[in-house]
N, C-alpha and C positions, 0 to 999 in steps of 0.2 A: 504494500500500500504506500501511497505517496500523499504527503500533506494531511495525514490523519484519516483518510477515507477514500481517496481516489485510487481505484484498483488498477494495477499495471498488468498488461497482458504478455504472455509468453510469446516471444518472437522466434526463438530457435535455440539451438545448442551448439556451443563451441566444440572444437576437436578434443578438448580436455575434459568434457563432460559438464562444464559450467554452463548455465543457462542465462539468456539475455531477456529481460523484461523491459517493457516500455509503455508509455502512454503519450497521447498527443495533447498538448496544452495550448489552447488557443488564446490569443490576446488581440485586442482591437488596435487599430491604427492609432487612436488617440492615446491609449495606454502606452504604446511603444514610444510615442512622442514625449510623453510625460517622463518616462524613464530616463531619457536623455543620454546618460552615460552608462558604462558597463555596470551590471549588478554584481558587485564584488564578492558578496557573501551569500550565495543562494542556499548552500547547505550548511546546517549547523543547529545548535540548540538555542540560539538567542531568539528574541521576539522578531517575527517577520521572516525567519529562516525556515528551511524545509528539511524534512527527514524522510528517509525511505525505510519502511519496516517490513522485514521478511518473517513470516510465521509459518511453521510447518504443522503437520497434522497432530503432533504431540504437544503443541503449544510452545515448542522451543522457538526462540526468536532472536533477531539481531536488528539493531537500528543503525543505519548509515547516516552520518560518517563516523560513528564511534569506533575508535581503535581500543579494544577491551582486553585487559589482562586479568586472568583468573584461572580457575580450575577447568581448563579446556584441553584435555588430553587428546592425542590423535586417536581416531577410530577408523576401522576398516569396514566398509559396507559395500556390498555389491550395488551396482547402479539400480536405483529404485524406479526411476522413470526415464524415458527417452523422449526426445523431441526431434523434429526435423532439423537439419543443419542450419545454422544462422547464416543467411546470405543477404539480408536487407541492406541495401545501399542507401546511405543518407545523402543529403544535399552537400555538394562541394562548393566552396567559395574560392575566390582568387587567392585569399590568404589561407594559411593552414589553420586547423582547429584541433584543440585538445578536447576530445569528446567526453572522455571519462577518466577519472583518477581514483585509485583506491589502494588498499593494502592486501597482501596475500601472505599468510592468513590475516584476517582482520580480528579474529578471536585468538589471542595469544595465551599459551599455557605458561605457568610459573617457570618451567624449566627451559623455555625457548630462548634462543640466543640470536635470532635474526628474523626478519620479515622482508618482503619485497614491496617496493613502491611501484605500482603499475599505472601506465597511462595509455589510453587508446587515442591515436593521433590520425587525423585525416589530412592528406596532402591537399594543397590548393593547386595553383598553376605552376609551381616549381618544386623541385625535390627538397626534402627536409635537410637542414644543416645540423641542428642539434635540438635536443629536448633536455631541459634542466629543471630539477627540483631545487628551489631556493627559499630561504627564509626572508621575510620582508625587510629585515635590516641588513641583509647580505651576510649574515652570520655563518652560513655554510651554503655550499653549492654542489649538488650531486648531479652528475651526468647520467641520464637514462639511455640504455642501449636497445636497439630493436631486437625483438624476439621473433617477429614474423607476422604475416597476414592473419587476421582472426577469422577470415572467411568471406569478407565482403569488400575487401580492398583497404580497409583501415588497418593500421599497423600497431601492434602492441609493443610498447617500450617499457623497460623495467630497470631497477637498480636494487641491490641488496643492502639493507641497513643492518649492521651487526652490533651486538651489545653483550655485556656480561650477563649470564643467567641470574635472574633475581634483581637486576638493576632497575627494572621498571616496576613501580608499585602497582598493586592490584587496583582495579578501577578502570574508568574509561577516559580517554582523551577525546573530547567531543568537538573541539573547534580548531582543528589543525590546519584547515585550508581557508584562505581568505587574505585580505590585505587591510583589514581594519586595525589589527594589532600586530605590528611588524616584528615584535620580539617573540611572539608565540605562534603566529600563523605563517603558512607556507603557500607557495604557488608553484605550478608547473608551467613553464614557458616553452613554447615551440617557436623556432625561427627557421625560415626556409632560406634557400640560397640566393634569393633576391632581397632579403631583409624584411619580408613580411612576417608578422608574428601574431600570436594569440597567447593569452595567459589564463589558465584555469585557476579559480572557478568563475572568472568573469563571463557573464552572459551579455554579449554585446548586441545592441540594437542600433542599426545605423540606417541613414537615409538611402545609401547606395551600396549595397552588398550583393551584387548580382550573382546568380548561380554560375559556376564555372562549367562550361559545356563538356 
């Protein structure tokens, strides 16, 4: 579910068994005009921000964008459900787009010592030059590297973040992405070979962003 009650629909399954859900969110031209500048903090726990909640048939649940540390041991289960391959092609613009960003795993166990930061990137009119995770104050800068096409032309990029087991306290980090708090929030930036760029989680609404044919 998105925003407390808008149900997302299954679009398909990636090669690794993960599934992609989505919904279409319509806005009017007048709303787009009022937004004016990029919406910098779409996902989070603060007032006016949005969360995605996944609930299974046993009422196990997780809320994005929470990176949660707790008693979450690895389990092995045979694939419970299958879906058709994910092939949906989204709209390309002349500039590149960071479509999705998250963690793998996003539920960490007390004994874990690493996780991946993953970003799905869509090329525009030029090849990608680099994809970078960085903190708002420039405190650190991690390069993400391509893993491959996820099945629809978009490319998965990732980087591994390592830490000492037990270094992260139990609980949830809820507001890691955005640019309102430069000491604690992070962005993922993509720049292509002609210098065009996009920064996640900015949702940009502009007067002239034509579709790239």
